[in-house]
C-alpha positions in Angstrom: 55.5 -22.2 -8.8 55.9 -20.2 -6.2 54.7 -22.2 -3.0 51.5 -20.4 -1.1 51.5 -18.2 0.6 50.2 -20.1 3.6 52.9 -23.0 2.9 55.6 -23.3 6.1 58.6 -22.3 5.5 60.2 -24.7 7.1 58.7 -27.2 5.1 59.7 -25.9 2.1 63.0 -26.0 3.0 63.3 -29.3 3.9 62.3 -30.1 0.4 64.5 -28.4 -1.2 66.5 -30.9 -4.2 63.1 -32.9 -4.3 62.9 -33.5 -7.6 65.9 -35.9 -8.1 64.1 -37.8 -5.3 60.5 -37.9 -6.1 58.7 -38.7 -9.1 54.9 -38.7 -8.8 53.1 -40.0 -11.4 49.0 -41.6 -11.5 47.9 -44.6 -10.8 45.5 -46.0 -13.1 44.8 -48.8 -11.9 43.5 -48.1 -8.7 40.2 -46.7 -10.0 38.9 -46.9 -14.0 35.4 -45.0 -12.8 35.1 -42.0 -15.4 36.9 -39.9 -17.8 36.5 -37.0 -15.5 37.1 -38.1 -12.4 40.3 -39.9 -13.9 41.3 -37.1 -15.5 41.1 -35.1 -12.4 43.3 -37.3 -10.8 46.6 -37.2 -13.5 46.2 -33.0 -13.7 46.3 -33.4 -9.8 48.5 -34.8 -9.3 50.8 -32.6 -12.0 50.2 -30.0 -10.4 51.7 -30.8 -7.0 54.3 -32.1 -8.2 54.4 -28.4 -9.5 54.0 -27.4 -6.2 56.5 -29.2 -4.2 59.2 -28.6 -6.8 58.8 -33.1 -7.3 59.2 -34.3 -10.8 56.5 -35.5 -13.0 55.9 -38.7 -15.1 53.1 -39.1 -16.8 50.9 -42.2 -16.7 47.8 -42.0 -19.1 44.4 -43.6 -18.6 44.7 -47.3 -18.8 40.2 -47.9 -18.4 37.5 -46.1 -18.4 34.3 -48.4 -17.1 32.0 -45.0 -17.1 30.9 -43.6 -21.0 28.4 -41.9 -20.3 24.8 -42.0 -20.4 24.5 -43.4 -23.9 26.7 -45.8 -23.3 24.8 -46.5 -20.2 21.0 -46.6 -22.2 23.1 -48.9 -24.9 24.3 -51.3 -22.4 27.7 -51.4 -24.0 31.2 -50.1 -22.8 34.1 -49.6 -25.7 37.3 -51.6 -24.8 39.5 -48.6 -26.2 37.3 -45.6 -25.5 40.1 -44.8 -23.2 42.1 -43.9 -26.8 40.7 -40.5 -27.4 40.9 -38.6 -23.9 45.2 -39.8 -24.4 46.1 -38.7 -27.6 44.4 -35.2 -26.4 45.0 -35.0 -22.6 49.5 -35.6 -22.5 51.4 -33.4 -20.2 55.0 -33.6 -20.9 57.2 -35.9 -18.6 59.9 -34.6 -16.5 61.6 -37.5 -16.4 62.1 -41.0 -18.7 60.8 -44.6 -18.0 63.1 -46.7 -15.9 63.3 -49.7 -14.0 65.7 -47.9 -11.4 63.7 -46.3 -9.4 62.2 -47.5 -6.2 58.5 -47.0 -7.0 55.6 -47.2 -3.7 52.2 -47.6 -4.4 49.7 -44.8 -2.6 45.8 -44.2 -2.2 46.3 -40.7 -0.9 49.3 -38.1 -0.2 50.0 -35.7 2.7 52.9 -33.5 3.4 53.9 -36.0 6.4 54.1 -38.5 3.8 56.6 -36.4 2.0 58.9 -35.7 5.0 58.8 -39.5 5.5 59.9 -40.2 2.1 62.3 -37.5 2.0 63.7 -38.9 5.4 63.7 -42.5 3.6 66.0 -41.5 1.0 68.1 -39.3 2.9 68.5 -42.5 5.4 69.8 -44.8 1.8 66.5 -47.0 2.3 66.3 -46.6 -1.5 69.4 -47.6 -1.6 70.1 -43.7 -4.1 66.9 -44.2 -6.4 64.4 -42.1 -6.4 61.3 -43.0 -5.7 58.5 -43.0 -8.1 55.3 -42.4 -6.4 52.4 -43.9 -8.0 49.4 -42.4 -6.4 45.7 -43.3 -6.7 44.5 -39.9 -6.0 45.9 -36.3 -5.4 43.6 -34.7 -2.6 45.5 -34.8 0.8 47.5 -31.7 -0.9 45.5 -30.9 -4.6 43.0 -29.9 -2.0 44.7 -28.2 0.8 46.4 -26.1 -2.1 43.9 -25.8 -4.4 45.6 -22.6 -6.1 48.6 -25.5 -6.9 45.9 -25.9 -10.3 47.2 -23.0 -12.1 50.0 -25.4 -13.7 47.1 -26.9 -15.2 46.2 -23.7 -16.9 48.9 -23.4 -18.7 49.8 -26.9 -20.2 45.4 -27.0 -21.2 45.5 -28.0 -24.6 42.4 -25.8 -25.2 43.3 -22.2 -26.8 41.9 -19.1 -25.4 39.2 -18.6 -28.1 39.2 -15.1 -30.1 36.5 -13.0 -28.1 35.8 -10.3 -30.2 32.9 -9.4 -32.7 31.2 -12.6 -31.0 28.5 -13.2 -27.9 29.8 -14.6 -24.7 29.3 -17.9 -23.8 28.2 -18.9 -20.8 28.2 -22.9 -20.7 26.1 -24.5 -17.9 26.7 -27.9 -17.0 23.9 -30.2 -15.6 25.4 -32.9 -14.7 22.8 -35.7 -14.4 23.3 -39.2 -16.1 24.3 -42.3 -14.1 23.5 -39.9 -11.2 20.0 -40.2 -11.5 20.4 -43.8 -10.4 23.3 -43.3 -8.7 25.0 -40.9 -5.6 21.5 -38.6 -6.2 22.1 -36.6 -3.6 25.4 -35.3 -5.4 22.7 -33.4 -8.5 22.1 -29.6 -8.5 18.4 -29.0 -8.9 17.4 -27.5 -12.3 16.3 -24.4 -10.8 19.5 -23.6 -9.6 21.1 -23.2 -12.8 18.9 -21.2 -13.9 18.7 -18.5 -11.0 22.9 -18.2 -11.6 21.4 -18.2 -15.0 19.2 -15.4 -15.3 21.4 -13.5 -12.7 24.3 -13.9 -15.3 21.6 -12.1 -17.8 20.3 -9.5 -15.4 24.1 -8.3 -15.3 24.4 -8.6 -19.0 21.7 -7.1 -19.8 22.9 -4.1 -18.2 26.0 -4.6 -18.9 25.5 -4.3 -22.6 26.8 -7.8 -23.4 25.6 -10.5 -26.1 25.9 -13.7 -24.7 24.9 -17.1 -25.6 23.2 -19.2 -22.9 24.5 -23.2 -23.2 22.6 -26.4 -21.9 25.1 -29.0 -21.3 23.6 -32.4 -20.1 22.4 -35.2 -21.1 19.3 -37.3 -20.6 17.8 -40.7 -21.7 16.4 -41.0 -25.3 13.8 -43.7 -23.8 12.1 -45.1 -20.6 15.3 -47.8 -19.9 15.7 -50.4 -17.2 19.5 -49.5 -16.0 21.1 -53.0 -14.0 23.2 -53.7 -11.5 25.7 -55.2 -14.2 25.5 -51.4 -16.6 28.9 -50.7 -17.3 30.3 -48.3 -14.1 27.1 -49.5 -12.1 29.1 -51.4 -10.3 26.4 -53.5 -8.0 25.7 -50.3 -6.1 22.1 -51.0 -7.6 19.3 -52.8 -8.0 17.1 -52.7 -11.4 16.1 -48.6 -11.6 14.0 -47.7 -14.4 15.3 -44.0 -16.1 12.7 -42.2 -17.9 13.2 -39.0 -20.4 11.5 -36.9 -18.8 13.0 -37.2 -15.3 15.2 -35.2 -16.1 13.0 -32.0 -16.9 14.8 -29.5 -19.4 12.1 -27.9 -20.5 12.8 -26.4 -17.6 15.5 -24.5 -19.1 13.3 -22.9 -21.3 12.7 -19.8 -19.3 16.6 -18.9 -20.2 16.7 -16.2 -23.3 19.4 -17.4 -26.1 19.8 -21.1 -24.7 21.2 -23.3 -27.2 21.3 -27.1 -26.0 24.3 -29.6 -25.8 21.9 -32.7 -25.0 23.7 -36.2 -25.4 27.4 -34.7 -26.8 30.4 -36.8 -26.7 31.8 -36.3 -23.3 35.3 -35.1 -24.7 32.8 -32.6 -26.8 31.4 -31.4 -24.1 35.1 -31.3 -22.1 35.8 -28.7 -24.9 33.1 -26.3 -24.5 33.9 -26.2 -21.3 37.4 -25.7 -21.4 36.9 -22.8 -23.8 33.6 -21.1 -22.1 33.7 -17.7 -21.5 31.9 -18.2 -18.2 31.7 -21.9 -17.1 29.2 -22.6 -14.3 29.9 -25.9 -13.0 27.8 -28.8 -11.5 29.4 -30.7 -8.5 31.1 -33.2 -10.9 35.3 -33.8 -11.5 34.0 -33.4 -15.3 33.3 -29.7 -14.4 36.3 -29.9 -12.2 38.8 -30.8 -15.3 36.8 -28.1 -17.7 37.7 -25.7 -14.9 41.1 -26.1 -14.4 41.9 -26.2 -17.9 39.6 -23.3 -18.8 42.5 -20.5 -19.8 41.3 -17.4 -19.4 36.6 -18.1 -18.3 35.6 -17.2 -15.1 34.1 -19.9 -13.0 31.2 -19.9 -11.1 31.7 -23.3 -8.3 29.0 -24.1 -5.9 31.2 -25.8 -3.4 32.1 -29.4 -3.0 33.9 -31.3 -1.9 36.9 -30.7 -3.9 38.7 -27.0 -2.6 38.2 -24.3 -4.8 41.3 -22.5 -6.3 40.9 -18.6 -5.3 40.4 -17.5 -8.5 36.8 -19.2 -8.3 33.6 -17.4 -7.7 31.6 -19.5 -5.1 27.9 -19.2 -6.4 25.1 -19.8 -3.3 22.1 -22.0 -3.1 19.8 -19.1 -4.4 22.3 -18.7 -7.4 24.2 -15.4 -6.3 27.5 -14.3 -6.6 29.7 -11.4 -5.7 28.4 -9.2 -8.7 31.8 -6.7 -8.2 34.2 -9.0 -8.7 32.3 -11.0 -11.7 32.7 -7.1 -13.5 35.9 -7.1 -12.9 36.4 -10.5 -13.8 34.8 -9.7 -17.2 37.1 -6.3 -17.5 40.9 -8.2 -16.2 40.1 -11.5 -19.1 38.7 -9.2 -21.5 36.0 -10.8 -22.3 34.7 -8.0 -24.7 35.4 -5.9 -26.9 34.1 -3.1 -25.2 34.4 -0.8 -22.0 32.1 -1.8 -19.7 30.4 0.6 -17.2 31.0 0.0 -13.5 27.9 -2.5 -11.9 25.3 -0.4 -11.4 23.9 0.1 -7.5 
């Protein structure tokens, strides 16, 4: 992959030959939270390896502590839960397992750290062995150069769906689950998603495009008490009640052509997000993974702490986005077989 335009020339020259010196891999023992968060770290590690020209060694999920809202409601945890994700999300390694690596564990990474590693290797500090860098998170580089995630689309396990003779699929990922009681500041209100969907449907009606709005979310099936010891909560809260009406899913009933996917298995939800023609993200790593693995879809992103690739469209709190860019994206991705007119004035 070509380095981004803002990548320093001196850095690129300094990093020549990095493939034989540095191997990047995910440290799957440091944070064993949700599947989405861990998969974003894995694909982020792969993405920066392609950006830097380093080698990649695939380390799969070792454990997943938060297994979705249904598991939280039932207070159960499946010790083999992670295996279904490992079966699907396999990335080919550039190197074979070896005990000859000089292993280094890092909580994060930056270009300065990479330069220090190269200097250390060139100075003979590793006895000629390449460094296996076990990364807890890759965001020190990935968030600086988010276009590196293009490499992930190219290896997505999800094929692009056939677009002819069917309605265009719009997936709204409304992240709820444990956020109802933990980190609730991350929640985007239902009204935001409704406004985005209404802006989209206005365009579809004008352009004569058949569409389907999909609601992907979780909700309680009955009132229950989340205890601080429950899976994925890790003593971050006191005992807290959760009720089915807290998600107010009736507020989405104003949307036409609505199909509800409530409490679907996580891996099925991720497949739906990664194959949607249009994905409306939440502020969620689960959304982020669905977006970076979506080969051809249009991604609508509300800004949050992870930077967005340049081909995503930013959405404001009012649900507005650049309509001209959206129409151009619909045309370029060939999401409909009809010839689209120009955006109405």
